[in-house]
C-alpha positions in Angstrom: 31.7 -14.5 -73.4 33.3 -16.4 -71.0 36.2 -19.3 -71.5 35.5 -22.6 -70.6 37.0 -24.4 -68.1 38.8 -26.5 -70.5 40.1 -23.7 -72.4 40.7 -21.2 -69.2 43.1 -25.2 -67.7 44.8 -24.9 -71.3 45.5 -21.1 -71.3 46.6 -21.7 -67.2 49.1 -24.9 -68.2 51.0 -22.6 -71.7 51.2 -20.1 -69.1 52.8 -22.1 -66.6 55.1 -24.1 -69.3 56.2 -20.3 -70.8 56.9 -19.3 -67.2 59.1 -22.3 -66.2 60.9 -22.1 -69.4 62.1 -18.8 -67.8 63.1 -17.4 -71.3 61.1 -14.3 -71.1 62.0 -10.4 -70.2 61.0 -9.7 -65.9 58.2 -7.8 -67.1 56.1 -10.2 -69.0 57.2 -13.1 -66.9 55.1 -10.8 -64.5 52.3 -10.0 -66.8 51.7 -13.9 -67.0 52.5 -14.9 -63.8 49.5 -12.1 -62.6 47.4 -14.2 -65.8 48.3 -17.1 -64.6 46.8 -16.2 -61.0 43.9 -15.1 -62.0 43.1 -17.9 -64.3 43.7 -20.1 -61.3 41.5 -18.3 -59.6 38.9 -18.7 -61.8 39.4 -22.5 -62.2 39.5 -22.8 -58.3 35.8 -21.1 -58.1 34.4 -22.9 -61.1 35.2 -26.2 -59.4 34.1 -25.3 -56.6 30.6 -24.0 -57.5 30.8 -26.7 -59.9 31.0 -29.4 -56.4 28.1 -27.9 -54.6 25.7 -29.3 -57.3 27.1 -32.1 -57.2 24.3 -34.8 -56.5 24.5 -38.3 -55.7 21.3 -40.9 -55.9 20.3 -42.7 -52.0 18.4 -45.1 -51.5 15.7 -44.1 -48.9 14.4 -46.8 -46.4 11.8 -48.1 -49.0 14.5 -48.4 -51.1 13.6 -45.5 -53.5 16.1 -43.8 -55.2 16.4 -39.9 -53.8 18.4 -37.6 -55.3 20.6 -35.7 -52.1 23.7 -33.2 -52.0 26.7 -34.4 -51.5 28.8 -32.6 -48.8 32.6 -31.4 -49.7 33.3 -33.8 -46.8 31.4 -36.6 -48.3 33.8 -36.8 -51.3 35.9 -39.0 -50.0 33.6 -41.6 -48.6 32.3 -41.8 -52.4 
């Protein structure tokens, strides 16, 4: 079963905390770093996918609401 985004993010935060502490053997640090990179990529991919699914409601010329896909470039304008 795939982890939720929130669970992956929590795990990544735990890994970062352990690495920042610096009290781990080199081998363990490298393993955690690799796992952290993998989790980071998974989280980024999920955010990118969610971003693509976002829709906004806009009014057409008749004043009726219609759904339109939100483009990544529009994020700063909403």
